[in-house]
C-alpha positions in Angstrom: 24.3 10.4 -16.7 24.2 9.1 -13.0 22.8 12.5 -11.8 20.3 12.4 -14.6 19.1 9.0 -13.5 18.7 10.2 -9.9 16.4 13.0 -11.1 14.6 10.8 -13.5 13.9 8.1 -11.0 12.7 10.6 -8.4 10.0 11.8 -10.8 8.6 8.4 -11.5 8.5 7.6 -7.7 9.1 3.9 -8.3 12.8 3.3 -8.2 16.2 4.7 -7.1 19.6 5.5 -8.5 22.5 3.2 -8.2 26.2 3.1 -9.0 27.9 0.1 -10.5 29.8 -1.7 -7.7 33.6 -1.6 -7.7 35.7 -4.7 -7.1 36.2 -4.0 -3.4 32.5 -3.5 -2.8 31.8 -6.8 -4.6 34.3 -8.6 -2.3 32.6 -7.1 0.8 29.1 -8.1 -0.6 30.3 -11.7 -1.2 31.4 -11.9 2.5 28.1 -10.4 3.7 26.1 -12.9 1.6 28.1 -15.8 2.9 27.7 -14.6 6.5 24.0 -14.1 6.1 23.5 -17.4 4.4 25.2 -19.2 7.3 23.0 -17.4 9.8 19.8 -18.2 7.9 20.7 -21.9 7.9 20.7 -21.9 11.7 17.2 -20.3 11.9 14.0 -22.2 12.0 11.6 -19.5 13.1 11.3 -15.8 12.8 11.2 -13.5 15.9 7.9 -12.0 16.9 7.1 -8.3 16.4 7.4 -7.8 20.1 10.9 -9.2 20.2 12.0 -7.0 17.3 10.6 -3.9 18.9 12.4 -4.7 22.1 15.6 -5.3 20.2 15.6 -2.2 18.1 13.4 0.5 19.6 16.2 2.4 21.2 18.7 2.1 18.3 19.2 5.0 16.0 19.9 4.4 12.3 23.1 5.9 10.8 22.7 4.8 7.2 20.0 5.6 4.6 19.8 4.9 0.9 19.9 2.2 -1.8 23.4 0.9 -1.0 23.3 0.5 2.8 25.6 -2.3 4.0 23.9 -5.6 3.9 21.8 -4.8 0.8 22.9 -7.0 -2.1 23.4 -5.0 -5.4 25.3 -7.6 -7.5 25.6 -11.3 -7.6 28.8 -12.7 -5.9 30.4 -13.9 -9.1 32.6 -12.9 -12.0 30.8 -15.2 -14.4 28.9 -13.8 -17.3 25.5 -14.0 -15.7 22.8 -11.4 -15.2 19.8 -11.5 -12.9 16.7 -9.8 -14.4 14.4 -8.6 -11.6 10.9 -7.2 -12.3 9.0 -5.2 -9.7 5.2 -5.2 -9.5 4.5 -2.3 -7.2 0.7 -2.3 -6.8 -1.5 0.6 -5.8 -3.8 2.9 -7.7 -1.4 3.5 -10.6 0.8 0.5 -10.2 -1.4 -2.6 -10.4 -1.3 -3.1 -14.2 0.3 -6.2 -15.9 2.7 -6.0 -18.8 1.8 -9.4 -20.2 4.2 -8.9 -23.2 7.2 -9.1 -20.8 6.2 -12.5 -19.4 5.2 -13.8 -22.8 8.6 -12.9 -24.2 10.5 -14.5 -21.2 8.4 -17.6 -21.6 8.9 -17.9 -25.3 12.7 -17.6 -25.0 13.0 -19.5 -21.7 14.6 -16.5 -19.9 14.4 -16.9 -16.0 13.7 -13.9 -13.8 13.0 -12.9 -10.3 9.6 -11.2 -9.7 9.4 -8.8 -6.7 5.6 -8.6 -6.1 3.8 -6.2 -3.7 0.8 -7.3 -1.7 -1.5 -4.8 -3.4 -0.6 -6.1 -6.8 -1.4 -9.6 -5.7 -4.8 -8.4 -4.5 -5.5 -6.8 -7.9 -4.2 -9.7 -10.0 -4.9 -12.9 -8.0 -5.2 -15.3 -11.0 -2.1 -13.9 -12.7 -0.1 -14.1 -9.5 -1.0 -17.8 -9.1 -0.1 -18.5 -12.7 3.3 -16.8 -12.3 3.9 -18.6 -9.0 3.5 -22.0 -10.8 5.9 -21.1 -13.6 9.4 -22.6 -12.9 11.1 -19.9 -14.9 10.2 -17.4 -12.2 10.8 -17.0 -8.5 8.3 -14.9 -6.5 9.8 -12.5 -4.0 8.7 -9.9 -1.5 8.2 -6.3 -2.6 6.5 -5.3 0.6 2.9 -4.9 1.9 2.4 -1.2 1.1 5.4 -0.4 -1.1 7.1 1.9 1.4 10.7 2.9 1.9 12.0 0.9 4.9 12.7 3.2 7.8 12.4 2.9 11.6 12.1 6.7 11.9 9.5 7.6 9.2 11.9 8.9 6.6 10.4 9.5 3.1 11.9 9.6 -0.4 10.5 10.8 -3.7 7.4 11.9 -1.8 6.6 8.4 -0.6 6.1 8.1 3.2 8.4 5.5 4.7 7.5 3.1 7.5 7.4 5.0 10.8 8.9 2.6 13.4 10.1 -0.9 14.0 6.5 -2.2 14.1 5.7 -0.7 10.7 8.9 -2.2 9.3 8.0 -5.6 10.6 4.5 -5.4 9.1 5.8 -4.1 5.7 8.1 -7.2 5.4 6.1 -9.9 7.1 2.6 -9.0 6.0 3.4 -9.7 2.3 5.7 -12.7 3.2 2.8 -14.3 5.0 0.5 -13.7 2.1 2.9 -15.2 -0.4 3.4 -18.2 1.9 -0.4 -18.7 2.2 -0.9 -18.6 -1.5 2.2 -20.5 -2.8 3.2 -22.6 0.2 6.7 -21.0 0.2 8.1 -18.0 2.1 10.0 -15.5 -0.1 13.7 -15.5 0.3 14.5 -12.0 -0.9 13.1 -8.6 -0.1 13.1 -5.3 -2.0 11.5 -2.2 -0.4 9.3 0.3 -2.1 11.7 2.8 -3.8 14.6 0.5 -2.8 15.5 2.7 0.2 16.4 1.3 3.6 18.0 2.4 6.8 20.6 0.1 8.5 18.2 -0.9 11.3 15.6 -1.9 8.8 18.1 -4.0 7.0 18.8 -5.9 10.2 15.1 -6.5 10.6 14.8 -7.9 7.0 17.6 -10.3 7.9 16.0 -11.3 11.2 12.9 -12.3 9.2 14.9 -14.7 7.1 15.0 -12.6 4.0 17.9 -11.0 2.1 17.5 -7.4 1.0 18.3 -7.1 -2.7 18.6 -4.0 -4.9 20.5 -3.6 -8.2 23.4 -2.1 -9.9 21.6 -1.3 -13.2 18.4 0.8 -13.5 16.7 -0.9 -16.5 13.6 1.2 -17.0 13.3 3.9 -14.3 9.9 2.8 -13.2 8.8 1.9 -16.7 9.3 5.5 -17.8 12.3 4.9 -20.2 11.8 4.6 -23.9 12.6 1.4 -25.8 16.0 2.8 -26.7 16.8 3.9 -23.2 15.8 0.5 -21.8 18.1 -1.2 -24.3 21.0 1.1 -23.6 20.7 0.7 -19.8 20.5 -3.1 -20.0 23.6 -3.2 -22.2 25.6 -1.6 -19.5 25.4 -4.8 -17.5 28.5 -6.5 -16.3 29.2 -10.0 -14.9 27.0 -10.5 -11.9 24.7 -7.5 -12.6 21.2 -7.3 -11.1 18.9 -5.3 -13.3 15.7 -3.7 -12.0 12.8 -3.5 -14.4 9.0 -3.2 -13.9 6.2 -5.5 -15.0 3.3 -3.4 -13.8 3.1 -0.7 -16.5 1.8 -2.2 -19.7 1.7 1.3 -21.4 5.5 1.6 -21.0 8.2 0.5 -23.3 9.9 -2.0 -21.0 8.7 -5.1 -23.0 10.1 -3.6 -26.3 13.3 -2.6 -24.6 14.1 -6.0 -23.2 13.3 -7.6 -26.5 16.1 -5.4 -28.0 18.6 -6.0 -25.2 18.3 -9.6 -24.3 19.4 -11.0 -27.8 22.4 -8.8 -27.8 23.4 -9.8 -24.2 23.1 -13.4 -25.2 25.3 -12.8 -28.2 27.9 -11.3 -25.9 28.0 -14.6 -24.0 25.7 -13.7 -21.0 23.0 -16.0 -19.7 20.3 -15.2 -17.3 19.7 -16.5 -13.8 17.3 -16.2 -10.8 18.7 -14.7 -7.6 18.3 -18.1 -5.8 20.8 -19.6 -8.2 23.6 -17.4 -6.6 22.2 -16.2 -3.3 21.5 -19.3 -1.4 19.5 -18.9 1.8 18.4 -22.4 2.8 
């Protein structure tokens, strides 16, 4: 099934495969989150692009993927909580709005984290502002051009990654500045396009006062799953799971799938949280 998901996700070009974290990985992630949170509290400004280029231009990445050290994939808790995260990727085929998802979450008071790309904001300015004013949701950073985050130009699923430190900086900070300008608040969390990073790029995300967050459950494979597949995937969630879904493909079955899965998860004793409830940055 895991191999199937890797192939499936590569075809949709929007997400990436993951493996449910084991207990030891969760312990390490808890330590990483605590260390990063402490570091963020000491920061008041972000470094300039020139400073980041000087710091990293001669360093070579050694890790690449969706589970690079420093990328959070589960909440640091054993409690029966789940974080629903919805990506809005933007671009020619990714700037739609699955309003049925948001209507359902609103009706049932289900909180969620929305990772929104700069291009999606440009295509949906009024909707973005409406979402940003809704206390059920937190608005987070899904990049400026929806690119894999690489300092060497690595690509994945046919999507060209950022080419160097300067590109990485722009991919993160360009959308962060846009979100700050529109909402008055900087995003706290970052998810790259395709959810791929190298280890140097992860350091740059941290330097810019954001925490890179992926997932342990693929909820809809870029909104390509059927209703039944979305339901089945979400029901695989464990305490502390982070589920990736998409809110930018209204012709997909994601809305129907979550409407099947959420009541069952609630019956099992789970409740839903925003990332900021468990990954404190300020």
